LOKEKOL-401951 format. One record per atom (N, C-alpha, C): residue in three letters; chain; atom name; x, y, z. Coordinates in steps of 0.02 Angstrom, whole numbers, plus 32768, in hexadecimal, padded with zeros to 4 digits. Atoms other than C-alpha are relative to their C-alpha. Layout:
BEGIN
     r   c    a      u      v      w
   ala   A   CA      X      Y      Z
...
//
This chain:
BEGIN
     r   c    a      u      v      w
   met   A    N   7FED   8044   7FF7
   met   A   CA   27F8   413B   6FCA
   met   A    C   8012   7FD8   7FC1
   ser   A    N   7FEC   8024   804D
   ser   A   CA   2856   40DE   6F48
   ser   A    C   7FE9   7FB6   8008
   met   A    N   8013   8036   800F
   met   A   CA   2812   403F   6F0A
   met   A    C   8033   7FCC   7FF5
   met   A    N   7FD4   8034   800E
   met   A   CA   2875   3F9E   6F10
   met   A    C   7FF4   7FDA   7FC0
   ser   A    N   800A   801D   803D
   ser   A   CA   2897   3F4A   6E6E
   ser   A    C   7FF3   7FBD   800C
   his   A    N   800F   8046   7FF8
   his   A   CA   2859   3E9D   6E55
   his   A    C   803C   7FCB   7FFC
   ser   A    N   7FC4   801F   8003
   ser   A   CA   28D9   3E20   6E7B
   ser   A    C   7FE2   7FB6   801A
   glu   A    N   8013   8045   7FEC
   glu   A   CA   28E0   3D63   6EAD
   glu   A    C   7FEB   7FFC   804A
   asn   A    N   8012   8007   7FBF
   asn   A   CA   28D5   3D96   6F62
   asn   A    C   7FC6   8031   8018
   ser   A    N   803D   7FDC   7FF8
   ser   A   CA   283F   3E09   6F4C
   ser   A    C   7FC7   7FDE   8022
   pro   A    N   8044   801B   7FE8
   pro   A   CA   279B   3DF0   6FB8
   pro   A    C   7FD5   7FE3   7FC2
   ala   A    N   8026   801D   8037
   ala   A   CA   2724   3D7E   6F5E
   ala   A    C   7FBD   7FFD   8000
   arg   A    N   8046   8007   7FF7
   arg   A   CA   2684   3D63   6FA4
   arg   A    C   7FEB   8019   8050
   leu   A    N   801D   800B   7FC2
   leu   A   CA   260D   3D87   7038
   leu   A    C   7FF8   7FC2   8022
   leu   A    N   8004   804D   7FDA
   leu   A   CA   261C   3CEF   70B3
   leu   A    C   7FC4   7FFD   8027
   his   A    N   8042   8000   7FD0
   his   A   CA   259C   3D11   713F
   his   A    C   7FF3   803E   8029
   thr   A    N   8016   7FD1   7FD5
   thr   A   CA   2547   3D8C   71AB
   thr   A    C   7FEA   7FEB   803D
   met   A    N   8007   801D   7FB8
   met   A   CA   2548   3D73   726B
   met   A    C   7FD0   8021   8026
   leu   A    N   8035   7FE4   7FD4
   leu   A   CA   24B0   3D8E   72D6
   leu   A    C   800F   7FE1   8048
   arg   A    N   8009   801F   7FC0
   arg   A   CA   24B2   3D73   738E
   arg   A    C   7FBC   7FF5   801C
   val   A    N   804C   8017   7FF7
   val   A   CA   2419   3D11   73CB
   val   A    C   7FFF   7FF2   8050
   arg   A    N   800B   8012   7FBE
   arg   A   CA   23D8   3CFE   747D
   arg   A    C   7FF2   7FB4   800C
   asn   A    N   8018   8047   8003
   asn   A   CA   2383   3C5A   745E
   asn   A    C   800D   7FD8   7FB7
   leu   A    N   7FED   802A   8044
   leu   A   CA   23D2   3BE5   73E1
   leu   A    C   7FC1   7FDA   7FDD
   asp   A    N   8038   802D   801F
   asp   A   CA   2338   3B6F   73C2
   asp   A    C   7FD7   802C   7FEA
   arg   A    N   802F   7FE3   8018
   arg   A   CA   22C1   3BFA   73B0
   arg   A    C   8017   8023   7FC1
   ala   A    N   7FDD   7FE6   803C
   ala   A   CA   233E   3C4D   7330
   ala   A    C   7FFB   7FC8   7FCA
   leu   A    N   8005   8031   8030
   leu   A   CA   234E   3BAF   72DC
   leu   A    C   7FC5   7FE9   7FE5
   asp   A    N   803E   8010   8013
   asp   A   CA   229D   3B88   72D6
   asp   A    C   7FE4   8039   7FC7
   phe   A    N   8013   7FB9   802B
   phe   A   CA   2278   3C43   7287
   phe   A    C   802C   7FEA   7FB8
   tyr   A    N   7FEA   7FFC   8044
   tyr   A   CA   2302   3C2E   7200
   tyr   A    C   7FFD   7FC2   7FD8
   cys   A    N   7FFE   8043   8027
   cys   A   CA   22F9   3B74   71D1
   cys   A    C   7FAB   7FF6   7FF0
   thr   A    N   8040   800A   800A
   thr   A   CA   2241   3B61   71E5
   thr   A    C   7FD4   8034   7FDA
   ala   A    N   8026   7FC9   8029
   ala   A   CA   21F1   3C07   71BC
   ala   A    C   801D   801A   7FBE
   leu   A    N   7FE2   7FDB   803B
   leu   A   CA   226F   3C42   713E
   leu   A    C   801F   7FCB   7FCE
   gly   A    N   7FE0   803A   8030
   gly   A   CA   22A9   3B95   70FB
   gly   A    C   8041   7FF2   7FF3
   met   A    N   7FBE   800E   8002
   met   A   CA   2356   3B9A   7118
   met   A    C   801C   7FB8   801E
   arg   A    N   7FF7   8043   7FE3
   arg   A   CA   23B4   3B01   7150
   arg   A    C   8044   800D   8032
   glu   A    N   7FC5   8006   7FDB
   glu   A   CA   2439   3AE5   71DA
   glu   A    C   8041   7FE0   7FD3
   ile   A    N   7FC5   801D   8022
   ile   A   CA   24DF   3AD2   7180
   ile   A    C   8036   7FE4   802A
   arg   A    N   7FC5   801D   7FCD
   arg   A   CA   255E   3AC1   720B
   arg   A    C   7FF2   8021   8044
   arg   A    N   8012   7FF2   7FC2
   arg   A   CA   2563   3AD0   72C1
   arg   A    C   804A   7FF4   801D
   glu   A    N   7FC0   8000   7FE8
   glu   A   CA   2602   3AFE   7328
   glu   A    C   7FEE   800B   8050
   thr   A    N   8005   7FF6   7FBA
   thr   A   CA   25F9   3AEB   73F0
   thr   A    C   803D   800A   8021
   phe   A    N   7FC1   7FF2   7FD6
   phe   A   CA   267B   3B3A   745E
   phe   A    C   7FF5   8007   804C
   pro   A    N   800E   7FFD   7FB5
   pro   A   CA   2669   3B05   7519
   pro   A    C   8028   802C   8021
   glu   A    N   7FD2   7FDF   7FDB
   glu   A   CA   26FE   3B5D   7550
   glu   A    C   7FF1   8051   7FFD
   gly   A    N   800F   7FB3   801C
   gly   A   CA   26C3   3C0B   74F8
   gly   A    C   7FB7   8006   801A
   arg   A    N   8044   7FFF   7FED
   arg   A   CA   2611   3BDA   7533
   arg   A    C   7FD5   8024   7FC7
   phe   A    N   8023   7FE9   8036
   phe   A   CA   25CA   3C04   7485
   phe   A    C   7FF8   7FC8   7FCC
   thr   A    N   8011   802C   8034
   thr   A   CA   2577   3BAA   73EA
   thr   A    C   7FFE   8017   7FC1
   leu   A    N   8006   7FDA   8049
   leu   A   CA   257E   3BDA   7331
   leu   A    C   7FD4   7FCE   7FDE
   val   A    N   8028   8027   8030
   val   A   CA   24FD   3B9B   72C4
   val   A    C   7FFD   8022   7FB1
   phe   A    N   7FFC   7FE1   8033
   phe   A   CA   250A   3BBE   720D
   phe   A    C   7FC4   7FDE   7FD6
   val   A    N   8034   801A   8024
   val   A   CA   2467   3BBA   71A6
   val   A    C   7FFD   8027   7FBC
   gly   A    N   7FFE   7FE2   8040
   gly   A   CA   243B   3BE9   70F0
   gly   A    C   7FD8   7FD2   7FCF
   tyr   A    N   8030   8030   8032
   tyr   A   CA   23EE   3BA9   704A
   tyr   A    C   802E   7FD7   7FD7
   gly   A    N   7FD3   8029   802C
   gly   A   CA   248D   3B5C   7009
   gly   A    C   8044   7FF0   801E
   glu   A    N   7FC5   800B   7FE4
   glu   A   CA   2539   3B20   7035
   glu   A    C   802C   8035   7FFF
   glu   A    N   7FD5   7FBF   7FFA
   glu   A   CA   25B6   3B99   7073
   glu   A    C   8034   8009   7FCF
   ala   A    N   7FCE   7FF4   8038
   ala   A   CA   2630   3B73   6FDE
   ala   A    C   7FE7   802B   7FD7
   asp   A    N   801E   7FE0   8035
   asp   A   CA   25BB   3BCB   6F73
   asp   A    C   7FC9   803A   800B
   asn   A    N   803D   7FD0   7FEC
   asn   A   CA   2545   3C38   6FD4
   asn   A    C   8014   8024   8041
   thr   A    N   8001   7FE0   7FC2
   thr   A   CA   253C   3CBD   705B
   thr   A    C   7FCC   7FEB   8030
   val   A    N   8028   801F   7FC9
   val   A   CA   24F7   3C7C   70FB
   val   A    C   7FFE   8037   803C
   ile   A    N   8005   7FD7   7FBB
   ile   A   CA   24C1   3CC1   71AD
   ile   A    C   801A   7FCF   8032
   glu   A    N   7FE3   801F   7FBF
   glu   A   CA   2526   3C91   7249
   glu   A    C   7FD6   8010   803A
   leu   A    N   8024   7FEC   7FC1
   leu   A   CA   24B5   3C8F   72E2
   leu   A    C   8031   7FF0   803C
   thr   A    N   7FD4   800C   7FCE
   thr   A   CA   2522   3CA1   7374
   thr   A    C   7FD5   8009   8044
   his   A    N   8027   8006   7FBC
   his   A   CA   24D8   3C6F   741C
   his   A    C   8034   7FFF   8035
   asn   A    N   7FDA   8004   7FBC
   asn   A   CA   2544   3CA8   74BA
   asn   A    C   7FDD   7FEC   8035
   trp   A    N   802C   801C   7FD1
   trp   A   CA   250F   3C3A   753A
   trp   A    C   7FE6   8022   804A
   asp   A    N   8012   7FD3   7FBA
   asp   A   CA   250C   3CBC   75CE
   asp   A    C   7FE3   803B   7FED
   glu   A    N   8022   7FBD   8012
   glu   A   CA   24BD   3D4A   756C
   glu   A    C   7FB9   7FFA   7FF5
   asn   A    N   8052   8008   800E
   asn   A   CA   23FD   3D66   7563
   asn   A    C   7FEA   8037   7FE8
   ala   A    N   801E   7FC3   8017
   ala   A   CA   23F2   3E16   7525
   ala   A    C   803C   801C   7FCF
   tyr   A    N   7FD2   7FD8   8027
   tyr   A   CA   2440   3E84   7497
   tyr   A    C   7FE2   8037   7FEA
   thr   A    N   8019   7FC7   801E
   thr   A   CA   2432   3F28   745B
   thr   A    C   8011   8011   7FBF
   his   A    N   7FE9   7FF9   8045
   his   A   CA   2427   3F49   73A3
   his   A    C   801A   8051   7FF9
   gly   A    N   7FE9   7FC0   800A
   gly   A   CA   248E   3FD4   7368
   gly   A    C   7FD5   801C   7FC2
   thr   A    N   8027   7FDC   8031
   thr   A   CA   244E   405C   72F6
   thr   A    C   8017   7FFC   7FB1
   gly   A    N   7FDB   7FFD   8045
   gly   A   CA   24C3   4036   7264
   gly   A    C   7FEA   7FC0   7FDB
   phe   A    N   801D   8039   801C
   phe   A   CA   247F   3F88   7241
   phe   A    C   7FB8   800E   7FDD
   gly   A    N   8043   7FF3   801A
   gly   A   CA   23E8   3F94   71CD
   gly   A    C   7FD9   7FBA   8001
   his   A    N   801F   8048   800D
   his   A   CA   23B2   3EDF   7187
   his   A    C   801F   7FCF   7FDB
   ile   A    N   7FEE   8032   8030
   ile   A   CA   23D0   3E42   7131
   ile   A    C   7FC9   7FF9   7FC7
   ala   A    N   8030   8008   8033
   ala   A   CA   237B   3E27   708C
   ala   A    C   8003   7FB9   7FE8
   ile   A    N   8009   803C   8017
   ile   A   CA   2335   3D8C   704B
   ile   A    C   7FD0   7FFC   7FBD
   glu   A    N   8027   7FFE   8033
   glu   A   CA   22FA   3D6B   6F9D
   glu   A    C   7FC5   7FC9   8003
   val   A    N   803E   8036   7FED
   val   A   CA   2249   3D14   6F96
   val   A    C   7FDA   8005   7FB3
   pro   A    N   802F   8005   803D
   pro   A   CA   21D7   3CE1   6EF6
   pro   A    C   7FC3   802A   8005
   asp   A    N   8042   7FD5   7FF7
   asp   A   CA   2139   3D3A   6F3E
   asp   A    C   7FF6   800F   8045
   val   A    N   7FFC   7FDD   7FB8
   val   A   CA   2140   3DB1   6FCB
   val   A    C   7FC3   8006   8024
   glu   A    N   8046   8002   7FEB
   glu   A   CA   2089   3DC1   6FE7
   glu   A    C   7FE8   7FB8   8025
   lys   A    N   800A   8049   7FE8
   lys   A   CA   206F   3CFE   6FFC
   lys   A    C   8021   7FF0   8039
   leu   A    N   7FD6   8013   7FC4
   leu   A   CA   2101   3CE4   706D
   leu   A    C   7FEF   8030   803C
   cys   A    N   8010   7FDC   7FC3
   cys   A   CA   20CD   3D79   70DE
   cys   A    C   7FBA   7FDD   8021
   ser   A    N   8040   801D   7FED
   ser   A   CA   2022   3D23   70E8
   ser   A    C   8012   7FC5   801F
   asp   A    N   7FF2   8042   7FD8
   asp   A   CA   206F   3C7F   711C
   asp   A    C   802C   8012   8040
   leu   A    N   7FDD   7FEA   7FC9
   leu   A   CA   20E7   3CD2   7191
   leu   A    C   7FD0   8015   8039
   thr   A    N   802C   7FDA   7FD7
   thr   A   CA   205C   3D39   71E3
   thr   A    C   7FD7   7FC1   802D
   gln   A    N   8011   803D   7FDB
   gln   A   CA   2005   3C8D   7200
   gln   A    C   8019   7FD9   8029
   ala   A    N   7FD0   8023   7FDC
   ala   A   CA   2095   3C43   7245
   ala   A    C   8019   802E   8043
   gly   A    N   7FF1   7FE4   7FCD
   gly   A   CA   209D   3CCF   72C4
   gly   A    C   8041   8032   8003
   val   A    N   7FC3   7FD7   8007
   val   A   CA   2135   3D34   7279
   val   A    C   7FE9   8040   7FF3
   pro   A    N   800E   7FBC   8007
   pro   A   CA   2124   3DF1   7287
   pro   A    C   8013   801B   7FC0
   val   A    N   7FEE   7FD8   8041
   val   A   CA   2112   3E44   71DE
   val   A    C   7FF9   8053   8017
   ile   A    N   7FF7   7FC0   7FEB
   ile   A   CA   214A   3EF6   720A
   ile   A    C   7FF6   8036   7FCC
   arg   A    N   8012   7FD9   803F
   arg   A   CA   2133   3F37   715B
   arg   A    C   7FE0   7FD5   7FCF
   pro   A    N   8025   8029   8027
   pro   A   CA   20AD   3EE7   70FA
   pro   A    C   801C   8001   7FB4
   ala   A    N   7FE8   800E   804D
   ala   A   CA   20D6   3EA3   7045
   ala   A    C   7FE2   8038   7FD2
   gly   A    N   8012   7FCA   8037
   gly   A   CA   20CB   3F36   6FBD
   gly   A    C   8035   8019   7FDF
   pro   A    N   7FC3   7FDE   801E
   pro   A   CA   2131   3F9B   6F53
   pro   A    C   802E   802F   8027
   met   A    N   7FD8   7FD4   7FE0
   met   A   CA   21B9   400A   6F8E
   met   A    C   7FE8   8044   7FF5
   arg   A    N   8025   7FC0   8001
   arg   A   CA   2176   40BB   6FB6
   arg   A    C   8020   802C   7FBD
   tyr   A    N   7FE1   7FDA   8033
   tyr   A   CA   21FB   4107   6F3D
   tyr   A    C   801B   7FD3   7FC9
   ala   A    N   7FDC   8024   8035
   ala   A   CA   224B   40D4   6E94
   ala   A    C   8040   8021   7FF5
   pro   A    N   7FC6   7FDF   8005
   pro   A   CA   22FC   40F1   6E7B
   pro   A    C   8008   801E   7FAE
   val   A    N   7FF3   7FE3   8049
   val   A   CA   2328   416A   6DE2
   val   A    C   8021   7FCE   7FCC
   glu   A    N   7FE8   8032   803A
   glu   A   CA   2395   40EC   6D8B
   glu   A    C   7FD6   7FCE   7FE1
   thr   A    N   8035   8034   8025
   thr   A   CA   2310   4068   6D6E
   thr   A    C   7FBB   800C   7FFA
   gly   A    N   804F   7FF1   7FF4
   gly   A   CA   2267   40B3   6DA0
   gly   A    C   7FE1   7FC5   8016
   gln   A    N   8022   803E   7FE6
   gln   A   CA   224A   4001   6DE4
   gln   A    C   7FEE   8004   804A
   arg   A    N   8017   8014   7FB4
   arg   A   CA   21F4   3FE5   6E96
   arg   A    C   7FFA   7FC8   8009
   asp   A    N   800A   8040   7FDC
   asp   A   CA   2217   3F4A   6EE4
   asp   A    C   7FD0   7FF0   8025
   met   A    N   802E   801B   7FD0
   met   A   CA   218F   3EE3   6F39
   met   A    C   8029   7FE1   8037
   ile   A    N   7FE2   800A   7FC5
   ile   A   CA   21CA   3ED9   6FEC
   ile   A    C   7FDA   7FEB   803B
   ala   A    N   801E   8009   7FBE
   ala   A   CA   219F   3EAE   709A
   ala   A    C   803D   7FFC   8036
   phe   A    N   7FCF   800D   7FC9
   phe   A   CA   21F5   3EAD   7149
   phe   A    C   7FE2   7FE1   8032
   ile   A    N   8021   8025   7FCC
   ile   A   CA   21E4   3E35   71CB
   ile   A    C   8042   8005   803B
   thr   A    N   7FC8   8002   7FC7
   thr   A   CA   2251   3E18   7275
   thr   A    C   8006   7FBE   8014
   asp   A    N   7FF7   804C   7FE3
   asp   A   CA   229E   3D7E   72BE
   asp   A    C   7FFD   800A   8045
   pro   A    N   8010   7FF1   7FC4
   pro   A   CA   2289   3D55   7369
   pro   A    C   802C   801F   802D
   asp   A    N   7FDE   7FC7   7FE1
   asp   A   CA   231C   3DC3   739C
   asp   A    C   7FEF   8045   7FF0
   gly   A    N   8013   7FB5   800E
   gly   A   CA   22D6   3E58   734D
   gly   A    C   8026   801C   7FC4
   tyr   A    N   7FDD   7FE2   8039
   tyr   A   CA   2344   3E5F   72B5
   tyr   A    C   7FD7   8004   7FC4
   arg   A    N   8035   7FE9   802F
   arg   A   CA   22EE   3EA9   7221
   arg   A    C   801B   7FD2   7FBB
   ile   A    N   7FE5   8026   8040
   ile   A   CA   22ED   3E35   717B
   ile   A    C   7FD6   8018   7FCC
   glu   A    N   8028   7FDE   8034
   glu   A   CA   22B7   3E84   70D5
   glu   A    C   7FF4   7FBE   7FCA
   leu   A    N   800C   803C   8035
   leu   A   CA   225E   3E02   705A
   leu   A    C   7FF4   8031   7FC7
   val   A    N   8002   7FEC   8043
   val   A   CA   2278   3E2E   6FAA
   val   A    C   7FEA   7FD7   7FCD
   glu   A    N   8018   8025   8030
   glu   A   CA   220B   3DEF   6F23
   glu   A    C   8031   8008   7FBC
   arg   A    N   7FE2   8013   8042
   arg   A   CA   2268   3DA6   6E89
   arg   A    C   7FE7   7FCD   7FE1
   arg   A    N   8017   8034   802C
   arg   A   CA   220F   3D46   6E0D
   arg   A    C   802D   7FF3   7FC6
   arg   A    N   7FCD   8021   803E
   arg   A   CA   227A   3CD3   6DA1
   arg   A    C   7FDC   7FDC   7FCB
   ala   A    N   8023   8022   803C
   ala   A   CA   2248   3C9F   6CF9
   ala   A    C   8007   7FB3   8006
//
């Protein structure tokens, strides 16, 4: 595969990841209340019978966000085997897992160091995994900023 050279028309940044959700209110409660995101914008399409809600930690002009897609007539989705997870930076993964557990969010991999360390750095990140109301896996990665 040949690489494209950078030009004025080259891809610039990741805009959003789309997740199909069965219950929009439940999904919004999870992403906005449990994970502290905010609803950035909403688009309702009555003719197409679907609603899009964009959530995230900052404005779309400068941040990657999540598009929650609610198809009004769908109530079940099958997750593919190719999708892995969304990763979110957190300041203290153990504290957040404790708070999320108390709020009823399933922690499917408790906070702790990664099992293996990469050869390149030898660093083992502190991580945890949770699931959203639709069963999507979310990795919490601890990043302490000075």
